[in-house]
C-alpha positions in Angstrom: -1.0 -23.1 -88.5 0.8 -21.3 -85.3 3.6 -22.8 -83.5 1.2 -23.6 -80.2 -0.9 -25.4 -83.2 2.1 -27.5 -84.5 3.4 -28.2 -80.7 -0.2 -29.6 -79.9 -0.6 -31.5 -82.8 3.0 -33.5 -82.2 1.9 -34.0 -78.6 -1.1 -35.5 -79.6 0.8 -37.4 -82.4 3.6 -38.5 -79.8 0.0 -40.3 -77.2 -1.1 -41.9 -80.6 1.9 -45.0 -80.4 4.9 -46.0 -78.5 6.2 -45.0 -75.6 8.1 -41.8 -74.8 10.1 -39.6 -72.1 9.1 -36.2 -71.1 11.6 -35.1 -68.2 10.8 -32.0 -66.1 12.9 -28.9 -66.7 12.6 -26.2 -63.7 13.3 -23.0 -66.1 14.6 -21.7 -69.1 17.9 -23.3 -69.4 17.5 -26.8 -68.1 14.6 -27.1 -70.5 17.0 -26.1 -73.0 19.8 -28.5 -72.1 17.0 -31.3 -72.4 15.5 -30.3 -75.8 19.4 -30.1 -77.1 19.6 -34.4 -75.6 17.4 -35.0 -77.7 13.9 -35.6 -75.9 10.9 -35.0 -78.1 8.6 -33.2 -75.1 9.2 -32.0 -72.1 7.0 -31.6 -68.7 7.2 -28.7 -66.2 7.4 -29.6 -62.4 5.6 -27.5 -59.9 8.1 -28.7 -57.2 10.9 -27.9 -59.3 9.8 -24.3 -60.3 8.8 -23.5 -56.4 12.4 -24.5 -55.2 13.5 -21.6 -57.7 11.6 -19.3 -56.1 12.7 -20.4 -52.9 9.4 -21.9 -52.1 8.1 -25.5 -51.0 6.0 -27.1 -53.9 2.0 -26.3 -54.1 3.4 -22.5 -52.8 3.2 -20.3 -56.0 0.8 -18.5 -57.1 -0.8 -18.6 -60.2 0.3 -15.7 -61.7 3.9 -17.1 -60.7 2.9 -20.7 -62.6 1.3 -18.4 -65.8 4.4 -16.6 -66.3 6.8 -19.6 -65.6 4.7 -21.8 -68.2 4.9 -18.5 -70.6 9.1 -18.9 -70.2 9.7 -22.4 -70.5 7.1 -22.9 -73.7 8.9 -20.0 -75.1 12.6 -21.4 -74.3 12.3 -24.5 -76.7 10.5 -26.0 -80.0 9.6 -29.2 -78.2 6.2 -29.6 -76.7 5.7 -28.6 -73.5 3.5 -30.1 -70.7 2.3 -28.0 -67.7 2.0 -29.6 -64.3 -0.7 -27.1 -63.1 -1.6 -28.1 -59.3 -5.0 -28.6 -58.7 -5.8 -25.7 -61.5 -4.9 -23.3 -58.7 -8.9 -23.3 -57.3 -11.5 -25.6 -55.8 -14.5 -24.9 -58.0 -15.0 -26.2 -61.0 -15.5 -23.1 -63.2 -12.6 -21.3 -61.6 -10.3 -24.1 -62.3 -12.0 -24.0 -66.1 -11.3 -20.3 -66.1 -7.7 -20.6 -64.8 -6.7 -23.4 -67.4 -8.2 -21.1 -70.3 -5.1 -18.9 -68.9 -2.6 -21.6 -69.0 -3.8 -22.6 -72.3 -3.0 -19.7 -73.7 1.1 -19.5 -72.4 2.0 -21.6 -75.5 2.3 -25.5 -73.7 0.8 -28.0 -75.4 -0.7 -30.0 -72.5 -0.9 -29.5 -68.8 -3.0 -31.7 -66.0 -5.4 -31.1 -63.2 -4.8 -33.5 -59.9 -7.0 -33.9 -57.3 -5.4 -33.3 -54.2 -6.4 -30.6 -51.8 -3.8 -30.0 -49.5 -5.3 -30.5 -46.3 -4.4 -33.6 -44.6 -7.8 -34.5 -42.9 -9.0 -34.5 -46.1 -6.5 -34.8 -48.8 -8.5 -35.7 -51.8 -11.5 -33.9 -53.7 -15.0 -35.4 -53.0 -15.4 -37.8 -56.1 -17.9 -35.8 -57.5 -16.3 -32.6 -57.5 -12.8 -34.0 -58.4 -14.7 -35.4 -62.0 -16.7 -32.2 -62.2 -13.1 -30.3 -62.0 -11.8 -32.5 -64.5 -14.9 -32.0 -67.2 -14.4 -28.3 -66.6 -11.3 -28.1 -67.3 -12.1 -30.0 -70.5 -14.5 -27.6 -71.5 -12.2 -24.8 -71.0 -9.9 -26.2 -73.8 -12.2 -27.3 -76.1 -13.6 -23.3 -75.9 -10.0 -22.1 -76.0 -9.6 -24.1 -79.3 -6.0 -25.1 -78.2 -6.9 -28.7 -78.2 -3.8 -28.7 -75.5 -3.6 -32.7 -73.8 -5.4 -32.8 -70.8 -4.3 -35.2 -68.4 -6.1 -36.4 -65.2 -4.1 -36.9 -62.3 -5.3 -38.9 -59.0 -3.1 -38.4 -56.2 -3.7 -41.0 -53.4 -0.3 -42.7 -53.5 1.3 -39.3 -53.1 -0.9 -38.1 -50.2 -1.4 -41.5 -48.1 -4.0 -43.3 -49.6 -2.6 -45.3 -51.5 -6.0 -47.7 -52.2 -5.1 -48.9 -56.2 -8.9 -49.4 -56.6 -10.0 -46.3 -55.8 -7.0 -44.7 -57.5 -8.6 -46.6 -60.8 -12.0 -45.7 -60.1 -11.1 -41.9 -60.2 -8.9 -42.1 -63.4 -11.5 -44.2 -65.3 -14.0 -41.1 -64.5 -11.7 -38.6 -65.0 -11.4 -40.3 -68.6 -15.1 -40.1 -69.3 -15.0 -36.9 -68.3 -12.6 -35.9 -70.8 -9.0 -36.2 -69.7 -7.1 -37.5 -72.8 -4.0 -39.0 -70.7 -4.5 -40.7 -67.0 -1.9 -40.6 -64.2 -1.2 -41.5 -60.6 2.2 -40.2 -59.2 3.7 -42.8 -57.0 2.5 -45.7 -58.0 5.8 -47.8 -57.5 5.4 -51.5 -58.8 4.9 -52.8 -62.1 1.5 -54.6 -60.9 0.1 -51.6 -60.4 1.1 -49.8 -63.6 -0.4 -52.6 -65.6 -3.5 -52.4 -63.8 -4.0 -49.0 -64.4 -3.0 -49.4 -68.2 -5.8 -51.8 -68.5 -8.2 -50.2 -66.4 -8.3 -46.8 -68.8 -7.5 -48.5 -71.9 -6.8 -47.2 -75.2 -6.5 -43.9 -72.9 -2.7 -43.6 -72.7 -1.0 -43.5 -69.4 1.3 -41.2 -67.6 4.1 -43.2 -65.6 6.1 -41.1 -62.6 9.6 -42.6 -62.5 11.6 -41.0 -59.4 13.3 -43.9 -58.2 14.8 -47.0 -59.9 11.9 -49.2 -59.7 11.6 -49.7 -63.7 13.3 -49.2 -66.5 11.7 -47.2 -70.1 12.0 -50.2 -71.7 9.9 -52.4 -68.6 7.3 -49.5 -68.7 7.1 -49.8 -72.3 6.3 -53.3 -72.2 3.6 -52.6 -69.5 2.0 -50.6 -71.8 3.0 -47.3 -70.7 2.2 -44.3 -73.1 4.6 -41.7 -71.3 7.3 -41.3 -69.0 7.9 -38.3 -66.6 10.4 -37.5 -63.7 8.6 -34.6 -61.9 10.9 -33.0 -59.8 13.6 -35.8 -59.6 16.5 -34.1 -61.8 15.6 -31.1 -59.8 16.5 -32.9 -56.6 19.6 -34.3 -58.4 20.9 -30.9 -59.0 20.0 -29.7 -55.8 22.1 -32.8 -54.2 25.4 -31.9 -56.0 24.7 -28.2 -55.1 24.2 -29.0 -51.4 26.5 -31.3 -51.1 29.6 -29.3 -52.5 28.0 -26.4 -50.4 28.6 -27.9 -47.3 31.4 -29.6 -47.8 33.1 -25.7 -48.3 31.1 -25.0 -45.4 32.0 -27.9 -43.0 35.3 -28.8 -44.2 36.7 -26.1 -46.3 37.7 -28.3 -49.2 36.6 -28.0 -52.4 36.6 -31.8 -54.0 33.4 -31.5 -55.7 34.7 -29.1 -58.1 36.3 -31.7 -60.6 35.1 -33.0 -64.1 32.0 -30.6 -64.0 30.4 -29.9 -67.1 30.9 -27.0 -69.8 27.5 -25.5 -68.9 28.9 -21.9 -71.1 29.7 -24.2 -73.8 26.5 -26.2 -74.1 24.3 -22.7 -74.3 27.1 -21.4 -76.9 26.0 -24.3 -79.0 22.7 -23.6 -78.7 23.0 -20.4 -79.9 
C-alpha cells in the first residue's frame, strides 16, 4: 500500500464510528504543530491559506491550491482533508478533472461546495449542484484513490439559511455519492440533530467557529466529524494584529510576554 492508501484507509476508519476533531492548519508549520498535539486528522482551510498569500478567501487559483494541498499532505503523517472550494469550476466535467488533480496530491479527502460567488444567485441550481457532486464521485472512483468525498451546502454561509433546503441538498449529495455531508455555519443543536437524522447513516461534519457547542455535545447529537474552518487562523491573526497595532499606536510591547517556544516545538519534531 502507498502512503496515501494508508491515510485514506485511516480516514475512512475514523468516519465509521465515534466523533473526531480535525482542526484546520493553514500551512506546513501549523499542520505539524497540530499533528504533534495529537489530532488524528487535519483539514485545510481555503480562507486560512488565502490569507497567507495576501488574498481573501476564494481568490486563490487552482494551481495555488493544488500546490498547497501537496505541501500540507507532505508535512504530516495523518490524513488531510482538502477544502477544495467549489472545485474551481462550474461545469461538472471540469470539476471532475480538477478533483482528479487534487486526489493526486496525497490528500485523504476533499469537499465540494455549492456556492457560486454571485450575490444575486448564491447557490448553484439544485440539479447542477447534484451533478457536480456526482462528477466528483466519478473522478475519485476513476482515480483509484478512494479519497473521502464531502458534499457541502452553503446556504447558511451565503445568506440563505433555509434548513429544509439545506437538508434537501445534503440528501441529494449523499445519493450522488458523497461519503460525508456538511452544512457550514449551522449554529443550533436542533439544526445539527435534524441534519444528522436526515442523512443517516452517512456521517456529518460540523463546523464549530463559535462556542455554541462542545465536542461532547456534538458527539451526543450524532456528529461524526468536527472542523473549525479558518477560525484557528483568525485566532493567530488576532494575536498578530493586536501586537502590531499596539506597537504602531502606543509604541509599547506588552504582548511580547508568555510566548510559546515555537522553535523548540519544531526542534522536537526533527
